[in-house]
N, C-alpha and C positions, 0 to 999 in steps of 0.2 A: 496238074498241080498248080497250086497258087504261085503267083509271081512274087509274093512277099515271103522272104525267108522266115523260118521259125524264129531265128534269133532276133529278128526285128519286130516280131509281133508279140513278144512276151515282156511282161514286167513282173518280176518275181519278188516275193516278200523275202526278207532276210531269213525267215524261218524255212524257206524252201531248201536251204542248204547250199545253194550255188547260184551265182549270178554270172551270166555271160555278157561279155562286153565286146563291141566291135573294136577291131584292132586300130589303135591310134585315135580313139574317140575321147580320151581323157587328157585334159591339159593340166599338168601338175602345178599346184600352187595357186590356181585361179578358181574362185568360187563363182557361181552364176551371178551373184549380186555384184561381184567385182568387175564384171565385163561391162564395157561401155555400151550404152544403148545402141542397138542395131548391129553390133558385132556378131558374126557367126561363131558359134562354139558348139563342139560336139562332146557329149559325154553321156554316160548311162544315167538313168534316173537316180538321184542321190537317195540315201536312206531316208525314209519318212516322207516320200513324195506322195502326192495326192492319189497316184495310182495304187500305191501300197495300201492306202487307207480305203479306197473303193474296191480293191481286189478285182480288177477287170480280167475276165477270162476270154480266150479266143480259140477258134478252131476253123478249119477250112473244109469245104465240101467239093468233091470232084465232079466231073461231068456226069458221072453215074449216080449222083445224088447221095453218095456215101462219104463218110468222113475219111479224109486222107491225111489230115494233121490234127493233133489234139494237144493243147498246151497243158502245162502243169496246173495252172489255175483252174482249167476246165476239170481236171481230175478232182481238185478240192471242192469245186462248186457242185459237180454232179455225182461225185463218188465213183467214177468209172476210170479205170486205169487207161493209159494211152494205148497199150498193146491190145487191149480189148475193144477200145473205142474205134480205132482205125479200121475202116471197112464196115462199120455199122451204119444202119439207117438211123440218122439222128432223130428222126421223128419217132421211130419205134423204140429208140434207146431210152428216152426219158420223158416222153409225153404219154399221158393216159390214153388208153385204147379208144375211148369215145371221142377224142380230139384228133386222132391220127389222120382221119380222112381229110379233115380241113388242113391239117399240117402238110400233107402231101401236095395238096393243091397250091398252097403257098410256096412250097419248095419248087414246084414246077414253074411258077411265075418268076421266082428268083433266078432259077437257072435260065429263064428266058430273057434275063437281062434287066429285071426290075429290082430296084432297092426296096427294102422293107424294114420297117421298125415297128415292133409291137411287144406286147407283154404275153409271155407264154408260161402257163403253169407247168411245173415239173415236179417229179418226185425227188425229195431230198435224199441224200445218201442214207442207205439202209431202210428206206420206206418201201412198203409193199403196195400192191394194187388195192385201192379202197382205203388206204390209210390217209385220211384227210388231215390228220394232225401233223403229218410230216410233209405236207405239200408245200411247194415254194413257188415263187413267181420270179421269172427272169425277164429282164428287159433286153431284147435282142435287136441288134442292128446288123442287118445283112447287106453286104455290098457285092454286087456282081463283079466278076473278074474273068479272065481267060487264062488258060494254061499256055505253056510254050508252044503247044501245037495249035493254039487258037480255039480250043474247045471252051465252052462256057463252064464256069465254076463260080464259087462264092466264098467269101470270107465273112465269118460271123464273129461279132464282138458281143459278149454277154456280161451283164451286171445283175447281181442279186437286187431285186426291187426293194427288199427290206433295207439293204445298205443305203440305197438311194433315198428312201423315205427318211431314214435316220439322219442322213446328211442334210436333207431338205428341212427337217424339223430343227436340227441344230442351227442351221443358217438362219431360219426364221426366228428362233429364240434369241440367237446372238444379235440379229438385226433389231429385234424388239427391245432387248435390254440395252443395247448400245445406243439406239436412236431415241428411245423414250425415257431413258434414265434421267432423274432430276439432278443427278450429280454430273460434274464435269468428267467425261470418260474419254481417255486418250489411249491409243495404241501406239507404242514407241517401238521402232525396229531396233535390231542389234547395233545399228550405228547411232543410236540415241536420237533419231529424228522422228518427228511425228508421222506416222503412217496413216493414221485415221483419227478424227476427232468427232465428237457428237455435237448436236445442236446446242446443248446446254453450255458446253465449253466455248463454242463459237459466240453464243450470246453474251458471254462475259468479256471475251477478249476481242470481239468484233469480227465482221466478215462472215463468210460461209464456212462450213466444215472443210471444204476443199481448199480454202485459202490457207489453211494451217498445215497442209501437207509439206513435209520437208523441213519444218522449223525445229529449233532446239530450245532447251530451257533458257538459253541466253536471250532468246527473243521475248521472254515474258518476265524474267526476274532480274533484279540488280545483280551485278557481277559476283560479289561474294556469295550471295544466296544461290545464284545459278551454279557456281562451281561446287558448292556443297551438295546441291541436289543432284548434279551430274555424277559426282563421285558415288552417291548413294545408288543411282540407277545402274552404274557399272557393277557395283557390288551385288545388287539383286540379280543382274544378268549372269554374273559369274557363279554365284553360290546357289541361286535358286531360293534363298531365304526371303520370305515376305517381310515387308515393312508395314506396320500398322500405326495409324494416327501420327504420321510425321507432320510436324508443324512447318509450314512454308509461309513466308511473308513477302508481299510484293505490292504492285500497283496495277490497276487496270487502265486501259487507254483513256485519255482525256479526263483523268481524275488524279488529284493529289492525295486522296484518301488512302491510307495504308490498309491493305486488306490481308486477311489471314485465312489460310486454308488448312484443312486436315486432309492429308493425302495417304492413301493406301496403295502400296506397290506390290505386284506379284508377277512372276515370270510366266509367260504364256507359251504353251507347247502345241505342236501339231498333233493330229490324231495318233501318230506313231510315237509321240514323245519327244520330237525334236524341238528345241527352244527356237521360237520365232520372234520373240520380242518381250516387251514389258507392258502390262496393263496399269494405267494411271487412273485412279478413281479419287477425285477431289471434291471436297465439300467446303463451301464458304462458311467459316465459323467466326467471321468478324463480329457479328451481333452476339453470338454465344460467348466469345471471349470478352466482349464488353460487359455482358451480364455477369460473367465469371469475375471480371475485375471489380464490378460493383459489389458482388457478393463477398469477394475477398476483402474489399475496402470496408464493407459493413462488418465483417467478422473482425477485421483489424480494429475498427473503431470500437466495437463492443469489447474486444480484449483490452483496449486502452482504457475504456471506461471502467472495466472490472479492476484493472491494475490500479487505476487512479483511486477507486474506492478503497482498495486494500492498502495503498501506500501513502496517500495524502491524508493528513490530519492525524497521524499517529503521535504528533508532538504538539505541544501548546506553545512552541517557540515560533515566532513570526518568520525568521529567516530560514529555519529548518523546514517549515511548511512550504515556503516558496521553492526551496531547493528540491523538495519532494515532488512538486509539480514538474519541475524541469527534468528530474530524473525519469519521469514517466514519458515525457514527450520527445526527449532527445536520446537516441536518434530515431525512435519508432515512429514519430509523427513529423518531425522537422529536423533541420540541421543546426539551427541556432535558436536560442530563446532567452528572454529576459523577463524579469518581474520588477516593476516599480510600484512602490506604495506611497501614499500621501504622507509627507513628513509630519504634518499636523496631527493626523490620526495616530501615528506612531508615538507622538509626544503626549497623547491623551486628550487632544482637543476633539470635541464632538463634531464641530463644523468649522474646520480651518478656513481662513480667507482664500477665496479663489476656488473653492471646492465645486461650486455650481458651474463655473465657466471653464473648468479644466486648466486654469492658469496657476493653480497652487503648486508649491514645490513638492517634488517627489524625491524619494531616495531609492536608488537601485539596490535591491536586497539580494538578487540572485542573477546569475548568468551561467549558461551552459552552451557548449559548442561541440559538435561532432567533427568539426573541421579544424585542424591544428592551425594555430596562429591566425585565427579568423576573428577580428574585432567586429562587434555588432553595434552599428550606430543607430539603427532604427531610422528615424526621420531627421537625424541631426548628427553632430559629431559624436565619436565614441564616448561612453560614460563608464567610469570604473565602478565596480561594486562598492557600495557604501557611500558613493558620492551623491550629493543633493543637487538636483537640477530641475528645470521645468521646460516644457515644450512650447515653442512659439504658438501664439494664438491661432494662426491660420494653418498650422500643421495638421496632417491627418490624425496624429496621435492625440493632439488637443481636442480635435473634433470628436474622436471616439470617447474621450473622457467627458466631454461636454454633453454629448447626446446619449451616452450609455449604449452605443451601438458599435459593432465591429466595423473596421475599415480595412479594405484590401489595398495594399500599397505595391504597385509594380516596381520591379528592380530597375536601377539606373543602367543606362547603356554602358557596357564594358565593366560593370561592377560584379562583385562576387555573388551578391544576393539577387535572385531573380523574382522572388515573390515573398511578401510579408503580410501577416495578419496582425493588426493592432486590435486587441480585444480588451474592452474594459472589464474589470473584475468587480462584479456587482454582488453585494450581499445585503439582504433585507432592504432592498430598494435604495441602497447607498453604494456609490462607487468608491471603492477603497484603493484602487490602483489600476495599473495597466499591465497586461501580459502581451508580449510580442513574440510571434513565431515566424521564423524565416526558413526558406528553402533556397539552397544555392544553385548555381548553374549546373545543369545536368539532372536535377531532380524534377519531378512533375510539379507544375504550378498548383497552387491551392485552388480547389473547386468549392462548389456550394456545400457539398457534404463535409469537406474539410473544415469549412467555416463554422458549420453547425457543431461539429465535434469540438472545435477550439472554444466556442462559446460555452459548451457544456463543461469542458475541463476547467476553464477559467472560473466558471460559476462555482464549481465544487471547491476549487482551491480558495476562492474568495470567502466562502462561508467558513472554511476552516481557519483562514487567516483572520477573519473578523472575530471568530470565537477565541482565537489565540490573543488577539488584541484586547478583547473584553476581559479575558482571563488575566492578562498582564495588568490591565488597569485595576481590576478588582484585587489582584494580588498585591499591587503597590499600595492601594488604599488600606487593605487589611494589614499590611506590614507597617504602614504609618500608624494605624490605630493601635496595633500591638505594641509598637515601640513607645507610643505616647503614654501607654499605661504602665510602662516599666519605670522604676525609680530613676529620676534624672540625676545625672552625674554620679559621683561616688557617695554612697550612703554613709552617714556618720552615726555612730552609736556610742553610748556611754560604756566604757570598759571593754570595748571591742575594736579591733582593727579590721575593717571590712574591705574586701575586694570581690568584684563580681564580673561575670562575662555573660553576654547573650549573643548567640550566633544563630541566624536563621538557617534552615535546612539548605543543603546544596541543591542548586537548580541546574539541570543540564538540558540539552536540546531534546534528548530522547526520554528524559524522565524529570519534568519540571516539578519543583517542590511547592506545595501550597503552604500558606501561613499556618503555623501550628498554634496550640493553646498553651504553650509553656510560659510561666511567669515566675518572678521572684519578688520579694519585697522585704524591706527592713523598716520596722515600725517602732518608734520610740514610745515607751510606756512610762507611766509614773513611777517614781522611785528609782530612777536611773536603771530601769529595766528595758530590754529590747526584745521585740518579737521578730524572729527570722522565719520567713515563709518561702517555700518553693512548691509550685503546683504545676499540673499538666492536665489540660482538658483533652479527653480522648476525641480523636477526629481532627480534621484539618479544614482550612478555609476560613472565610470571613465569619461564619456563624460560630466557629470554634473560638476565633479571636474575640468576638463580642461576648461569648460566654465567659471567656477568661477575664475580660474586663469587668463583667458583673461580679464574678467571684472575687476578684481582687478588691473591688470596691467594698464588697460585703465583708471581706476579711478585715479591712481597715476599720470599718464601722464596728464590727464585733470586738476588734482589739481595743478600741477606745472605750468600750464598756468594761474593759479590764476583766474579761472572763478567763477562766482557766482554759488551757489548750484543748482539753477534751470537749469542753462546752462549745468552744469556737467551732470545732469540726462538726459537732452535732448540728449546730445551727446552719453551717455551710451545707451539710447534707440535705437539709430540708430545702434550702434555697436552690441547690443544684437540681433537685427533683422537680422544681417548678420552672426551671429555665426553658425546657422544651415543651411545657404543657401550656394550653391556652389560658389557664387561669393564673399563670405566673406564680408569685409567692403564695397566694391563697391556695392555689392548687397544690403547691408544695406542702403547705400545712396539712391539708386534708390527706395527702399521700403519706405524710409522716404518721398520721393517726391510724391509717389503714395500710401498713407497709405491704401486706401480702396482696393487696388489690392493686398496687401501683403497677403501671405498665412501663417497663424499662425502655421501651422504644420511644416514649414521649419525653425522656429526660436526657440531660447531658451527664455523662459519667466523667469524673475527674479524680485524679489522685492529688494528695497534698500532704506535706509534712509541716507541722506548726510547732515552733519551739520558742520558749520564753526564757531569756537569760537574765539573771539578777547579778548585776556587777558587784553588789555588796557581798553576797554570799558565794559568788562564782558557781552558782548552781543553775543548771539548765533543765527545764521540763519539756519533754517531747510528747507529741501525740501524732499518730500516723494514720492516714486514710488511704491505704493501698499503695503508698509510694515506696520508692527504693530507700533502703535504710541510710541514715547519715553515717559519715565516716569521721572518726576521731583519731587525731595523731597527738599523743602526749610527748613532751620532751624526752628524747632518748629512747622512745619506744617505737615499735612498728605500727603502721596504720591498721586500724581495725574497723569493721562495720558494727555500729551499735545495735544491740539486740532490742529494737523497738517493735512491739507488736504491730504488724502492718495494718490490721483492720480492713474494713471493706471500703471500696472507692466511694467518693461522694456521689450521691444520686441513687445509690442502691437502697439505703435506709434499713431500719429494723435492727441494727446491731450497734451497741455502744462502743465508744472508743476508749482505749486505755492510755494512761499517762505513765511515763518513765522519767524519773528525775536522776540526773547524772551530775556529779561534782566535777568541774573542769579545773585542772591545775593551771597555774599561771603559765602563759606561753603555749597552751594547748591550741591545736588547730582543728576547727570544725568545718566540715564540707557538706553542703547540701547541693543536690544536682537533679537533673531530669534524665530520663532514659535515653535521650538522644546522644548523650555523652558516652554511654557504655554499650549501646545496642544498635545494630544495623542489620541489613539483609544478609550481609556476608559474614557477620560475626555474632555468635550467640551471646546472650546476656551474661552468663557466668564468666565467659572469657573476657568480656569488657569490664566487668566488675573487678576481676583480678588484676587486669591491666591498670585500672584506675587506682586501686589500692597500692599497687607497686610503684606508681608514678609519684606518690606522696612520700618520698624518701628523705627529704631535707626540709622540714617545716620551719626551720629557723630562718630561711631565706625571706626576703621581702615578699609580701603576699602577691603583689603584681607579678613577680617573677615565678612564684609557685603556680599561679593560674596559667601563665604562658607555657610553662613546662608541661603542665598536665594536658593542655590542648595540643601541644606539639607531639607529645608522646602518644596520645590517643587519636591522632589524625586518621590512622588507618581504620579506626572503628567508627568514625563519624560518617553517617549515611545521609539519608534525605530528611531526617527529622531535625527539629530545632534543638538547640543546646542552651540550657540555663545552668550556670554554675555560681554558687554563692559560698564564699569562704570567709571565715571569721577567726581571728586569733584573739585569745582571751587575755585581757589586760584588766584584772580586777581592780575595784576601787581601793585605794590604799586605806589602811586602818585609821590613819590620822585625818582622813577626809570624811570620817563617819563619827557622829555624836549620837549616843544611844543611852536613854535613861528610862527607868521605870518609876512611875509615880503612884503613890497610894491614892485610893479613892476618897479624897477629903478636900475641902475647899482651899486649903493653903497650898495645894499642889499647883494651883494656877500661878501664884507668885513664884514658886520654885521653878516652874517651867520657864517663866520669863527670865529668871536668873541663869538657868542652864543655857538658854538660847543666847543671851547677851554674852556670857563668857565664851561660848564656842565661836561666835562670830568675831569677837575681838581677837581671839587667838588666830583666826584665819585671816585677819586683816580686813574684815568686811564691815567696818564701822558704819558706812552709809546705809547698810541694810538693817542696823540694829533696831531702830524705832519701829519700822514696818514689821519686822519679824516678831518683835515682842508683842505688838498689837494683835497680829494674826494668830500667833501661838496661844495667846490668852483667850481668843475667841474659840479656837478649836478645842482646847482643854476644857473650857467652860461647858461647851456642848457635850463633851464626853462625860463630864460629871453629871450633867443634867439628864441626858438621854441614853447614855451608854451603860455598860455593865462591866464589873471587874476592874482590875488594875489598868492603869493608863500608861502607855508607852509613848515616849517622845523620841523621834529620830530625825537628825539633820544630816543631809548628804550633800557634799560639795563635789561637783564635777564641772561640767560646762555651765551648769546653773545651780542654784541653791534650792533644794527640795526639803520641805518640812513635812513630817508624817506624824499623825497622832493615832495610836492604835487603842482599841478597847474590845471587849468581848460582846458588845451588843450587836444585834443583827439588823436593827432599824437603820436604814440609810438616811443620811441627812437630806432635807428637801428645802430648797431655797424658795422663800415666799416674799411677796411685797408687803411690808408693814404699813399700817395706816398711821396717819399723823398722831393719833391719840394713843398708839401702842407704845408701851414702855420697852418691849423687846422685839425680837424677830428680825433684827437688822444685822446680825453677826455674819451670816453667810453672804449677804449683800456687800458687806464691807470686805470680806475675803475676795469676792469677785472683782471689786473695784481696785484693790491694792495689789493683787497678785497677777502674774502673767498667765497662770492657769491654775485651776483647782479641780478637785473631784474626790470621789470615794470609790472604794472597791471592797469586795468581800475577801475575807481571808479564812483559812481553815478554822480559826478560833473567834471570828467576829468580823470586824470591818476596819478599814483604814481610811482616814480623811487626810487629804494632802493639799498642799499648795506649792507653787513654784515661783521663784523670783530670779530674774536675770541678774548676772553679776554686774557690778558697777563698772562702766568704762567711760565715765565722763558724762555721757548722755544716756542714762539707763532707762529713761522713759517711765519711771515709777511715779505714781501719784503721791502727793504729800498727804500724810495721815490726817493732819488737821483739816485740810480741805476735803478729804474723803468723808470725814465724820460730818462736816457741815452739809455735804451734799445729800446725806441721808435724811435730813430734817427739812 
């Protein structure tokens, strides 16, 4: 029998169902790894040992060459039970017949005291003779021994070659992967110490792979990071949950560069499933993270540029545009930012002094901060928003303005700001101001990419600011032009009390208002008549204001011709059609002849209401070209809109205009206005008109008060459009201020006309005007007898001036000519022109009227002496 007990020669798998242990060979509470090196310790093989994985079998052979002991693993390997195997010839038991002779010779040598190791083929469990598919190979190690009686025997240890080859392959693969991996590969034991490291890991952290045995993560990482990683390692060891792409930051020996690794962790098990440690697979991703940061910065910059394109320039207000820039960059790009613009450019100067060398005064128009209570001084002391200042000549900011190039300004030691970019704002090759962007301590300093982005953002804002500056300049010029074309002061008219208001449209930061084409005018006409005009050129801006000025000038010219209201609008219509056309008025004339061929896109459209009031008859004649209706308030009555046919707007052409004559009682109130008073984006026109009519409840109040009341009442209706309001209260010419006579068509009517004129002037107390008036009346009546037709009517009107009118039924208009020295006549109208302040003629429904006007005497009346005037004609 073998001298080795069966219990000491077996190593059973847990699946065997039982494990035998030598009495007293287990030390409770102590693991093999806990024992100090060199200490003796006895215990059975723990679950999952290498022997379980290899599945080693054993049996012993007695002196007779037969099996006398057969282990459980031998039963599993060969498929022969122990009760059957004991006493069998091991050679005949599982070796093929053709190999048995050789096997018996080897057995004899073994029993003769020789050790032997070899590979022996055998039949696997259940195989039959000749079944090559079920053949196996066993590596056998035979050790000679002796029984208690001293007889020769042998102990055999058997391992399945396939298992060994598998182990060998696994080890080779593991060694190849571990040793040749381009990643840092570390095996960490359950005590979180490095058990093994590969060459790649050692090349990063120095030394050889063996130098790293026994180290912990605290030997490689800063303490906070090491504690975080150690906690993660313990969690992986306890739970078995893998960690993928864990970010770890640290440093390598002899380098201050921060490195970044992506680490994968997973628990490692033995072949039987027992946890034996943690595998650490690390990849240096420093460059990849830098590239990712660059990509993220590029995406951020692109997003900022997109946002800047969407948010900057939505307003034509300078300060609002500057604030829009800061809203984009703070806090997405920087922590603090300011915008300074040249004060001279803001004031309208094209090249303010000091613009070239950067020393000109600037005004801070915007400031933004993501840090509470953080003043931003830039390169000097703090500057408040709205304050005017300048940078010292040698300062970085002045240099940036002077050279039109950005400057990077490092932060001062101990200061809040650590990095500043001073970026000139350049638009159309002109520096309009300076933008400063700053980052505080703790933020990443500005780099080259940041500087390029800042230059782009400043350039975009500069163009928008310059556009806003140019718009503001043009807007102010147009407003000056527009206001210069309106009647100066308070207009004065015969028989009317006049009050007027003009308000430009509201301008706000988010919706600036352009100059409109609204206008009004009060024009004195002969015979103490007055033309009241209100118009509105469609469109806005400088061109609309210029068109308005041209139309207003045209109205005044046409009014002096003393045309009827409908005729005035017809002529204006032709003029309006030529304002936008290359040919001007000539083009307008051709368009009027071919109205259907006119292109409305080439003309300015305008609306206008033209009214002529006669203070003697208190009658007013209206003509309307697409304008809102006049409003009339009679004493004791509610306000109402007059039913005046609206007609087509000026510039359309092809349609005649109608006239409406209305008698205005004494004290009546007439209101003309533009649509800006009654219409806005938030209120419809009908609602505004009703509100306007409702505001005219007390026309007896002073006209100035009535105007203020209307504007205050309609304040909610006033939008972005201009407002023009013209109000007139009727004060007819008293009957005793009018002298009116009809004369027959006979020569003696000339003398009678002089008598009527003399008597009327004396009754008015105007004796100084008697001689001049008699002379001029005599000339006009004589001309009416000579060139006119029908009865003659003489009328004298006294108001602020004296007006004399001679009416007849003839259609031939008088024409002034220069008489020759030898001519006996032809000097009458020249005399009228010399002695009167003004004279003229106009058509009437039944003929014509020739008139002259004399100023009332006030000591220095400026009238020529009749005798001297007569002498000057010869």
